[in-house]
C-alpha positions as CSV (number, residue, x, y, z in Angstrom):
1,X,0.0,-0.1,0.1
2,X,1.2,3.5,-0.9
3,X,1.4,6.0,1.9
4,X,1.8,9.7,1.4
5,X,3.9,11.8,3.9
6,X,4.6,15.4,4.0
7,X,8.3,16.4,3.7
8,X,10.0,17.8,6.6
9,X,13.6,19.4,6.8
10,X,15.0,16.5,8.6
11,X,14.3,14.4,5.7
12,X,16.5,16.5,3.3
13,X,19.3,13.9,3.0
14,X,16.9,11.0,2.0
15,X,15.1,13.4,-0.2
16,X,18.6,14.4,-1.9
17,X,19.5,10.8,-2.2
18,X,16.3,9.9,-3.9
19,X,16.6,12.9,-6.4
20,X,20.2,11.8,-7.4
21,X,18.9,8.2,-8.4
22,X,15.6,9.2,-10.0
23,X,15.1,8.7,-13.4
24,X,13.5,12.2,-14.2
25,X,14.9,14.5,-11.4
26,X,17.5,17.2,-12.0
27,X,19.6,19.4,-9.6
28,X,16.7,21.8,-9.5
29,X,14.9,19.3,-7.2
30,X,17.7,19.0,-4.5
31,X,16.7,20.8,-1.4
32,X,19.6,23.1,-1.6
33,X,18.1,24.5,-4.6
34,X,14.4,24.4,-3.7
35,X,15.0,26.0,-0.3
36,X,16.8,29.0,-1.4
37,X,13.4,30.6,-1.9
38,X,11.5,29.0,0.8
39,X,10.5,32.1,2.5
40,X,8.4,32.8,-0.7
41,X,6.3,29.6,-0.4
42,X,4.6,27.6,2.0
43,X,6.3,24.2,1.1
44,X,3.9,21.2,0.8
45,X,6.2,18.7,-0.8
46,X,5.1,15.1,-0.7
47,X,6.9,11.6,-0.2
48,X,5.4,8.5,-1.5
49,X,6.3,5.3,0.4
50,X,5.5,1.8,-0.4
51,X,6.2,-0.7,2.3
52,X,8.5,1.8,4.2
53,X,10.4,2.6,1.2
54,X,10.4,5.9,-0.8
55,X,9.2,5.4,-4.4
56,X,8.6,9.0,-5.5
57,X,8.8,12.5,-4.5
58,X,6.6,15.5,-5.4
59,X,8.1,19.0,-5.0
60,X,5.3,21.2,-4.1
61,X,3.8,24.2,-2.3
62,X,0.5,25.1,-1.2
63,X,-1.7,28.1,-1.7
64,X,-5.1,27.8,0.3
65,X,-6.9,24.8,-1.1
66,X,-4.5,24.2,-3.9
67,X,-1.4,22.2,-4.2
68,X,1.1,23.3,-6.8
69,X,3.8,21.1,-8.2
70,X,6.4,23.8,-7.1
71,X,5.7,27.4,-8.3
72,X,9.4,28.2,-7.8
73,X,10.7,25.6,-10.3
74,X,10.4,25.5,-14.1
75,X,9.3,22.0,-14.0
76,X,8.6,19.5,-11.2
77,X,6.0,16.7,-11.2
78,X,6.4,13.4,-9.5
79,X,10.0,12.2,-9.3
80,X,10.3,8.5,-9.6
81,X,12.4,5.6,-9.3
82,X,14.1,3.8,-12.1
83,X,13.6,0.3,-11.5
84,X,10.5,-1.6,-10.2
85,X,8.2,1.2,-11.2
86,X,5.3,1.5,-13.9
87,X,1.9,2.9,-14.5
88,X,0.3,0.9,-11.9
89,X,2.4,2.1,-9.3
90,X,1.9,5.9,-10.5
91,X,-1.9,5.2,-10.5
92,X,-1.5,3.9,-6.8
93,X,0.4,7.0,-5.8
94,X,-2.3,9.5,-7.5
95,X,-4.9,7.5,-5.5
96,X,-3.1,7.9,-2.4
97,X,-2.2,11.7,-3.1
98,X,-5.8,12.5,-3.7
99,X,-6.8,10.9,-0.3
100,X,-4.0,12.6,1.6
101,X,-4.7,16.0,0.1
102,X,-8.6,15.8,0.9
103,X,-7.4,15.0,4.6
104,X,-5.6,18.2,4.7
105,X,-7.9,20.4,3.0
106,X,-6.5,20.4,-0.5
107,X,-9.0,20.2,-3.3
108,X,-7.0,21.0,-6.3
109,X,-3.6,20.1,-7.9
110,X,-1.9,22.4,-10.5
111,X,0.8,20.1,-12.0
112,X,3.9,21.0,-14.2
113,X,5.0,17.9,-15.7
114,X,8.7,17.4,-16.5
115,X,9.5,17.8,-20.2
116,X,10.5,14.5,-21.7
117,X,13.9,15.8,-22.8
118,X,15.1,16.1,-19.2
119,X,14.2,12.4,-18.5
120,X,17.0,10.0,-18.0
121,X,14.8,7.2,-18.8
122,X,11.2,7.3,-20.1
123,X,9.0,8.8,-17.4
124,X,5.6,9.7,-18.4
125,X,3.5,7.5,-16.3
126,X,2.2,10.7,-14.6
127,X,0.4,11.9,-17.7
128,X,-1.6,8.8,-17.9
129,X,-2.5,9.1,-14.2
130,X,-3.5,12.7,-14.9
131,X,-5.8,11.5,-17.5
132,X,-7.2,8.9,-15.5
133,X,-8.0,11.7,-12.9
134,X,-9.8,13.7,-15.1
135,X,-6.9,16.4,-15.4
136,X,-7.1,19.3,-18.1
137,X,-4.4,21.1,-19.7
138,X,-4.7,24.8,-18.5
139,X,-1.4,26.1,-19.8
140,X,1.0,25.3,-22.6
141,X,4.4,26.9,-23.3
142,X,6.7,26.2,-26.2
143,X,10.4,25.9,-25.4
144,X,12.7,25.8,-28.5
145,X,15.3,23.1,-28.1
146,X,18.3,21.8,-30.4
147,X,19.2,18.2,-30.6
148,X,23.0,18.4,-30.1
149,X,23.7,15.2,-32.0
150,X,22.1,16.6,-35.3
151,X,21.7,20.3,-35.0
152,X,20.4,22.3,-38.0
153,X,22.5,24.8,-39.5
154,X,22.1,28.5,-38.5
155,X,20.1,30.6,-41.1
156,X,22.1,32.8,-43.5
157,X,21.8,35.9,-41.3
158,X,23.2,34.1,-38.2
159,X,26.0,32.5,-40.1
160,X,27.0,35.9,-41.3
161,X,26.8,37.3,-37.7
162,X,29.2,34.6,-36.7
163,X,31.7,35.7,-39.3
164,X,31.1,39.3,-38.2
165,X,31.9,38.4,-34.5
166,X,35.1,36.6,-35.6
167,X,36.2,39.5,-37.6
168,X,35.8,41.9,-34.8
169,X,38.0,39.6,-32.6
170,X,35.2,38.5,-30.4
171,X,35.9,35.4,-28.1
172,X,34.0,33.1,-25.8
173,X,34.7,31.7,-22.6
174,X,33.3,30.6,-19.3
175,X,33.3,33.5,-16.7
176,X,32.9,33.8,-13.0
177,X,32.1,37.5,-13.4
178,X,28.3,37.3,-12.4
179,X,28.2,41.0,-11.5
180,X,29.2,42.5,-14.7
181,X,27.0,40.0,-16.5
182,X,23.9,40.8,-14.4
183,X,24.5,44.5,-15.1
184,X,24.1,43.9,-18.7
185,X,21.1,41.4,-18.1
186,X,19.3,44.0,-16.1
187,X,19.8,46.8,-18.2
188,X,18.3,44.7,-21.1
189,X,15.3,43.5,-19.2
190,X,14.6,46.9,-17.9
191,X,15.0,48.8,-21.1
192,X,13.3,46.2,-23.4
193,X,10.6,44.5,-21.1
194,X,10.3,46.8,-18.1
195,X,11.2,44.0,-15.9
196,X,14.0,42.5,-13.9
197,X,15.7,38.9,-13.7
198,X,13.8,36.4,-11.6
199,X,16.9,35.8,-9.5
200,X,18.7,38.5,-7.8
201,X,22.6,38.7,-8.1
202,X,23.0,37.6,-4.5
203,X,20.6,34.7,-5.2
204,X,22.4,33.3,-8.5
205,X,25.7,33.9,-6.9
206,X,24.6,31.6,-4.0
207,X,23.1,29.0,-6.3
208,X,26.4,29.0,-8.4
209,X,28.4,28.4,-5.1
210,X,26.0,25.6,-4.2
211,X,26.0,24.1,-7.7
212,X,29.1,25.1,-9.5
213,X,29.1,22.2,-12.0
214,X,25.5,22.9,-12.9
215,X,24.9,26.6,-13.2
216,X,27.6,28.2,-15.6
217,X,28.0,31.5,-17.1
218,X,29.4,31.8,-20.7
219,X,30.3,35.2,-22.0
220,X,31.3,37.0,-25.2
221,X,34.3,39.4,-24.8
222,X,36.2,41.8,-26.8
223,X,39.5,41.6,-24.9
224,X,38.4,42.5,-21.5
225,X,35.1,43.9,-22.2
226,X,32.1,41.8,-21.9
227,X,29.5,42.2,-24.5
228,X,27.1,39.3,-24.0
229,X,26.3,36.1,-22.2
230,X,24.0,33.2,-21.3
231,X,23.6,31.6,-18.0
232,X,23.4,27.8,-18.5
233,X,21.6,25.3,-16.2
234,X,23.4,22.0,-16.9
235,X,21.7,18.8,-16.2
236,X,22.7,15.1,-17.2
237,X,21.0,15.4,-20.7
238,X,20.1,19.0,-21.3
239,X,22.0,22.3,-21.2
240,X,19.3,24.9,-20.4
241,X,19.7,28.7,-21.4
242,X,18.4,30.4,-18.2
243,X,19.2,34.0,-19.0
244,X,20.4,35.3,-22.6
245,X,21.6,38.9,-22.8
246,X,23.7,41.3,-25.0
247,X,24.6,45.0,-25.0
248,X,24.1,47.1,-28.1
249,X,27.8,46.7,-29.1
250,X,27.3,42.8,-28.8
251,X,24.3,43.0,-30.8
252,X,25.9,45.0,-33.7
253,X,28.9,42.6,-33.8
254,X,27.1,39.2,-33.7
255,X,28.1,38.2,-30.0
256,X,25.1,36.0,-29.4
257,X,25.4,34.0,-32.7
258,X,29.2,33.3,-31.8
259,X,28.3,32.2,-28.5
260,X,25.6,29.7,-29.5
261,X,27.8,28.6,-32.3
262,X,30.4,27.7,-29.8
263,X,28.0,26.0,-27.2
264,X,26.4,24.0,-29.9
265,X,29.5,22.8,-31.7
266,X,32.0,22.5,-28.9
267,X,31.0,23.1,-25.3
268,X,27.8,20.9,-24.9
269,X,28.3,18.5,-28.0
270,X,28.1,15.5,-25.6
271,X,24.8,16.5,-24.2
272,X,21.4,15.5,-26.1
273,X,19.7,19.1,-26.2
274,X,20.4,22.7,-25.8
275,X,17.1,24.2,-24.5
276,X,16.8,27.8,-25.3
277,X,13.8,28.5,-23.1
278,X,10.1,29.4,-23.5
279,X,8.8,32.2,-25.7
280,X,5.5,32.7,-24.1
281,X,3.6,35.2,-21.9
282,X,0.1,35.1,-20.3
283,X,0.1,31.4,-19.4
284,X,1.0,30.4,-22.9
285,X,-1.8,32.5,-24.6
286,X,0.7,34.9,-26.0
287,X,3.6,33.8,-28.3
288,X,6.3,36.0,-29.0
289,X,6.9,35.6,-32.5
290,X,10.1,37.7,-32.8
291,X,11.7,35.7,-30.0
292,X,10.7,32.3,-31.2
293,X,11.8,33.3,-34.8
294,X,15.3,34.1,-33.4
295,X,15.6,30.8,-31.7
296,X,14.4,29.0,-34.8
297,X,17.0,30.5,-36.9
298,X,19.8,28.8,-34.4
299,X,17.7,25.5,-35.2
300,X,15.6,25.4,-32.1
301,X,12.4,23.7,-32.4
302,X,9.3,23.1,-30.2
303,X,9.2,21.2,-27.0
304,X,6.1,21.7,-25.2
305,X,5.6,22.4,-21.4
306,X,2.1,21.6,-20.4
307,X,0.4,22.4,-17.0
308,X,-2.5,20.4,-15.8
309,X,-5.4,20.9,-13.3
310,X,-7.2,18.3,-11.2
311,X,-9.8,18.8,-9.0
312,X,-10.3,16.2,-6.2
């Protein structure tokens, strides 16, 4: 019989060990990442046990009578074990979750499924369980991803921009100068979109210190001057572009084209995908056509991020 228990901080070691062994978890699901913004959310993460053994985890937070598969994460449905797990087990977990949620006054579940490109082994049993429980899609976002074993060529304009960058003596390197890059990023977001980065400089610096092998900054420089960059979240199969920014000089000299040409052909050649991120607003109802066009010119094609709702 599956039993659902609420996560508590003294279980962090058990949680992290399971995350490391899970077939669909990434470093975002370790407690050192989730808990950096714990003050913003009422954590309500769940642990599924079967005969006293952990078989699945759900990173989650609670708002009133609604359970969210964590709002502070890009993705994060049920994290499951590799062996001795199938759709029957997932249905049992969903049944037990429903019973537990109702017992503590939760009536709805908002569920962000983990996109399949992040799965180390097929892990879509949860999508079937959502169907069986009458779940509906309430949000769909498109992320542009590039398969790194067979990337498409850049379009003519971007190939020309790479040549322009080389002619201007631009170079790409991994950087530890988060302060200078955050200045470029903050200015771009403020000027173009009237917004600020989701992470503050202090937060991203702290997360980089906690996960130096997973969070990396790559910048384009002309000698000692930084012109552009991208913050990459590295997982076992996917390099995800978390923030992309360039100043005006970098834009004019093809800095980002050179940067992604380097990442695709050299830096991340051994991974399966480079994920350029979503191009949506308003819960997926608005598609930024200019942004997705730029990503398509780099070879990016659509991977769907679905969010589901279940009412118990």
